[in-house]
C-alpha positions as CSV (number, residue, x, y, z in Angstrom):
1,N,-35.9,-115.2,-51.5
2,L,-38.1,-113.0,-50.0
3,D,-35.1,-110.9,-48.9
4,D,-33.2,-111.2,-52.4
5,I,-35.9,-108.9,-54.9
6,Y,-35.1,-107.2,-57.8
7,G,-35.8,-106.2,-60.6
8,V,-36.8,-103.4,-63.9
9,P,-39.7,-101.4,-63.1
10,S,-41.8,-99.8,-66.3
11,C,-39.5,-97.7,-68.0
12,L,-38.6,-96.2,-71.8
13,I,-35.0,-96.8,-73.8
14,S,-34.2,-94.0,-76.2
15,R,-30.9,-93.8,-78.3
16,S,-30.1,-90.8,-76.4
17,N,-30.3,-92.8,-72.9
18,P,-29.9,-96.5,-73.0
19,T,-29.7,-97.1,-69.4
20,I,-32.7,-98.8,-67.0
21,H,-33.8,-98.7,-63.7
22,I,-33.4,-101.9,-61.0
23,A,-35.0,-101.7,-57.7
24,N,-33.1,-103.8,-55.4
25,F,-35.3,-104.8,-52.7
26,S,-32.7,-106.8,-50.7
27,K,-30.5,-106.0,-47.8
28,E,-27.2,-106.8,-49.5
29,P,-26.2,-105.5,-53.1
30,I,-26.6,-107.1,-55.7
31,T,-24.2,-108.1,-58.7
32,I,-25.4,-108.0,-62.2
33,S,-23.6,-110.2,-64.8
34,A,-23.1,-109.5,-68.6
35,G,-26.2,-111.2,-70.6
36,Q,-28.4,-111.0,-67.6
37,E,-31.9,-111.0,-68.0
38,L,-33.7,-108.1,-66.4
39,G,-36.8,-108.2,-68.2
40,K,-38.8,-108.4,-71.2
41,G,-38.6,-105.2,-73.9
42,F,-41.6,-104.2,-75.7
43,D,-42.2,-101.9,-78.7
44,P,-44.4,-99.0,-76.8
45,R,-45.7,-97.3,-80.5
46,S,-47.9,-100.5,-80.2
47,S,-47.9,-101.4,-76.9
48,L,-49.0,-97.7,-74.8
49,N,-51.5,-95.6,-75.6
50,S,-51.3,-92.6,-77.6
51,L,-52.6,-88.9,-77.5
52,E,-55.1,-90.0,-80.0
53,D,-56.7,-92.3,-77.8
54,F,-58.2,-89.8,-75.0
55,N,-60.7,-87.4,-75.3
56,P,-59.3,-83.4,-74.5
57,M,-61.2,-83.9,-70.7
58,Q,-58.9,-86.8,-70.9
59,L,-56.4,-85.4,-71.8
60,K,-57.1,-82.0,-69.5
61,A,-57.2,-84.1,-66.2
62,M,-53.6,-86.0,-67.4
63,E,-52.2,-82.8,-67.0
64,A,-53.2,-81.8,-63.7
65,H,-52.0,-85.2,-62.5
66,A,-48.5,-84.5,-64.0
67,L,-48.5,-81.0,-62.6
68,F,-49.5,-82.1,-59.4
69,L,-46.7,-84.7,-59.2
70,H,-44.1,-82.4,-60.2
71,N,-45.1,-80.4,-57.6
72,Y,-45.2,-82.6,-54.8
73,A,-41.7,-83.8,-56.1
74,K,-40.4,-80.7,-55.6
75,F,-41.7,-79.9,-52.3
76,Q,-40.5,-83.1,-50.9
77,M,-37.0,-82.2,-52.8
78,P,-35.6,-78.6,-51.8
79,N,-33.1,-76.8,-54.7
80,T,-29.9,-78.9,-53.8
81,T,-26.8,-79.9,-56.6
82,K,-25.2,-82.9,-57.1
83,E,-22.5,-82.3,-54.3
84,N,-24.8,-81.4,-51.4
85,A,-28.0,-83.6,-53.1
86,P,-29.3,-85.8,-50.6
87,V,-30.3,-89.8,-50.4
88,I,-34.0,-90.3,-50.7
89,T,-35.7,-93.0,-49.8
90,K,-39.1,-92.2,-48.9
91,T,-41.8,-94.2,-51.7
92,V,-44.5,-91.9,-52.8
93,T,-47.3,-94.6,-54.2
94,S,-49.8,-92.5,-56.9
95,N,-53.0,-93.8,-58.2
96,A,-53.3,-92.9,-62.1
97,P,-56.6,-94.9,-63.1
98,H,-56.6,-92.9,-66.5
99,L,-53.6,-93.9,-67.4
100,V,-54.1,-97.5,-68.5
101,M,-52.0,-99.5,-70.1
102,K,-52.6,-101.8,-73.0
103,Y,-50.3,-104.8,-71.5
104,S,-51.3,-107.0,-68.1
105,K,-50.4,-106.1,-64.7
106,L,-48.7,-108.8,-62.7
107,D,-50.3,-108.6,-59.3
108,A,-48.1,-109.3,-56.9
109,P,-49.4,-111.7,-53.5
110,E,-49.3,-110.4,-50.2
111,D,-46.0,-111.1,-48.0
112,P,-46.9,-114.2,-45.8
113,L,-44.5,-113.1,-43.3
114,A,-45.9,-109.3,-42.8
115,E,-47.8,-108.4,-39.3
116,D,-50.7,-106.4,-38.6
117,P,-49.7,-103.0,-37.5
118,I,-49.3,-102.5,-33.6
119,E,-53.1,-100.8,-31.9
120,G,-52.6,-99.4,-29.1
121,G,-53.1,-95.7,-27.1
122,P,-54.9,-94.2,-25.3
123,K,-58.8,-94.6,-25.7
124,S,-61.3,-91.8,-26.6
125,S,-64.8,-91.6,-28.1
126,E,-64.2,-90.4,-31.5
127,T,-61.0,-90.9,-33.5
128,P,-58.6,-88.9,-35.6
129,P,-59.5,-89.1,-39.0
130,D,-57.6,-91.1,-41.4
131,D,-54.3,-89.3,-42.9
132,T,-54.8,-88.0,-46.8
133,Q,-52.1,-89.6,-49.0
134,S,-50.8,-87.0,-52.2
135,S,-51.8,-90.0,-54.7
136,E,-55.8,-89.5,-53.4
137,F,-55.4,-85.6,-53.2
138,L,-57.9,-84.9,-56.5
139,D,-60.0,-87.8,-55.3
140,Q,-60.3,-86.5,-52.2
141,L,-61.8,-83.1,-53.3
142,N,-65.3,-81.9,-52.5
143,V,-65.6,-79.8,-55.7
144,N,-69.0,-78.3,-56.7
145,P,-70.4,-80.2,-58.9
146,E,-72.2,-77.3,-60.8
147,L,-69.2,-76.5,-62.4
148,S,-68.3,-77.3,-65.7
149,E,-65.4,-79.9,-66.4
150,K,-63.4,-76.8,-67.5
151,Q,-63.8,-75.2,-64.4
152,K,-63.3,-78.3,-62.4
153,N,-60.2,-78.7,-64.1
154,T,-58.8,-75.1,-63.6
155,L,-59.9,-75.4,-59.9
156,N,-57.6,-78.4,-59.5
157,S,-54.8,-77.0,-61.4
158,V,-54.9,-74.2,-59.3
159,L,-55.1,-76.6,-56.1
160,V,-52.2,-78.8,-57.5
161,Q,-50.0,-75.9,-57.8
162,R,-50.4,-74.9,-54.0
163,V,-50.3,-78.7,-52.8
164,E,-47.8,-77.6,-50.0
165,A,-51.0,-75.7,-48.1
166,F,-52.7,-78.5,-47.4
167,G,-52.2,-81.1,-44.8
168,L,-51.4,-84.3,-47.0
169,D,-49.5,-87.9,-45.5
170,G,-49.3,-87.4,-41.9
171,R,-47.5,-83.7,-42.4
172,L,-49.5,-80.5,-41.4
173,G,-49.8,-77.8,-44.4
174,S,-48.1,-74.5,-44.3
175,Y,-48.1,-71.2,-46.4
176,P,-45.6,-69.0,-46.2
177,G,-48.1,-66.0,-45.3
178,K,-47.5,-63.3,-43.0
179,V,-49.8,-61.7,-40.8
180,E,-49.5,-58.0,-39.2
181,I,-51.1,-57.6,-36.0
182,T,-51.3,-54.0,-35.3
183,T,-51.2,-52.8,-31.7
184,L,-51.7,-49.4,-29.5
185,P,-48.6,-47.3,-29.7
186,D,-46.4,-47.7,-26.8
187,A,-47.9,-50.8,-25.9
188,K,-45.8,-53.6,-23.9
189,P,-45.4,-57.4,-24.3
190,V,-47.7,-59.1,-22.1
191,S,-47.9,-62.9,-21.4
192,L,-51.3,-64.1,-20.7
193,P,-53.0,-67.7,-20.4
194,P,-55.0,-68.6,-23.4
195,F,-58.2,-69.6,-20.9
196,P,-58.6,-67.7,-17.8
197,S,-59.2,-69.9,-14.2
198,S,-63.1,-70.5,-13.8
199,P,-64.4,-69.3,-10.5
200,A,-64.3,-72.8,-8.8
201,K,-60.9,-72.9,-9.7
202,R,-59.6,-69.7,-8.4
203,E,-61.1,-70.6,-5.0
204,A,-58.9,-73.4,-5.2
205,I,-56.0,-71.6,-5.9
């Protein structure tokens, strides 16, 4: 049944933290019995990649990608305590093509009951560009090809630290900067329309 799907995502289990996360996609709570099989385990030392499998450039790119995810998660969830921590229901999907696991992936088929999104709205000659997803942030950057790999990685690290300044996932970018506009002494505040009326409009008025 498509409404009764739950399982265990890929995770690491250690002696100090012998726990696993269970993703419940159904609409009702589930009951897990003692001894119930939830997934297959394997030795990560032989099944996953090690640091020796990557060159320094790939390691630098992975560090920048991890830093981006850390800053993005920090921006999405403000400072909270256990008492007032909100329940986060948003899902963030990230693509990491350089993190290739040695075990094969299981391709899930598309939901046959899914429907196409409803299209509509005012007609226009030019449609707005698609929203850039946070998972595609580094891929959408137009970096000068004349820069070296070290310079590109340094630039990417600076940009991911300021990820909240970019418009991602349909939200506007924000930056806590303040600009002081100097005015003449003893100037009185005025309220003017941003665009003056045209001569034809003034005649109609």
